[in-house]
C-alpha positions, 0 to 999 in steps of 0.5 A: 357273821362272815360272808361266804366266799367262792373260787374263780372256778366255782363262779365261772361255772355258776355263771357259765363263763370261763375263768378268764372272763371272771378275772376280767370282771374282777380286774375292771372292778365290776365283780368284788373279789380279794386275793389272800394268796395265789387265788382269788376269793369272791364273796357271795354278797359281791356275786350277788351285787354283780348279778343284780347290776348285770340284770337286763330290764325289758326295754320300754316300748318305743314311742309311736312313730309320727310316721304312718305305718302300712298297718295304720293306713290299713286300719284307717282304710277299714275304719272308713269303709266300716263307717261307709257301710254303716251309713249305707245301712242307715240309709237303707233303713231310713229309705224304708221308714220314710216310705211307711204310710202311717209315719209321722210327717215330723219324723219323715222330715227329720230323716229327710233332713238327716239324709240330706245333711249327712250327704252334705258332710260326705260332699264337703269332705270330697270337696276338701280333697280333689275328686281326682286324687281320690282312689277309684275304690274310694270314689265307688264307696262315696257314690254308693253312700250318696245314692243311698242317702238320695234314695232316702230323700227321693222316697220320702219326697215321693211319699209326701207327694202322695199325701199332698204335702207339695210345698215341703216336698218341693223343697226337698226335691230341689235339694235332691236335684242339687245333690244329684248335680253334684254327684254327676 
């Protein structure tokens, strides 16, 4: 079966270009054609092949830059503030729980220890970065978090005093004093 052919002007019309452009494609070898006389004839298969070769594929996404973008910094900041808010909310709940009269002492000590450990982790993070290099807004968040965790410890120790658990209370009280000195 013979391949259908198109004229130069037909291909130019189909492709939305001038006849001169189609001639350039033929002369460069990009578009298959033959010239049985004065006019070029372009086979359908040659035209399909040219179109397929000329097809543009979408670019692959560029690999992520190693340099942080403005949006990366904002997202990191949002996560940090969200994490700080979560710690403050937990601290508020813990402060309420440790002052509950019927709470098991073991659970109370566990919450106190968790609050003091978490405050220690926050302080270690601050020590890793010079306090003066931390922006004021971040300093306020850090101080709020530490104050919330200290409130947990203070309420828990106060409740232990009320129940005459003096030795345990004194150990926790000393930890609180040390943390308070570091914050100030």
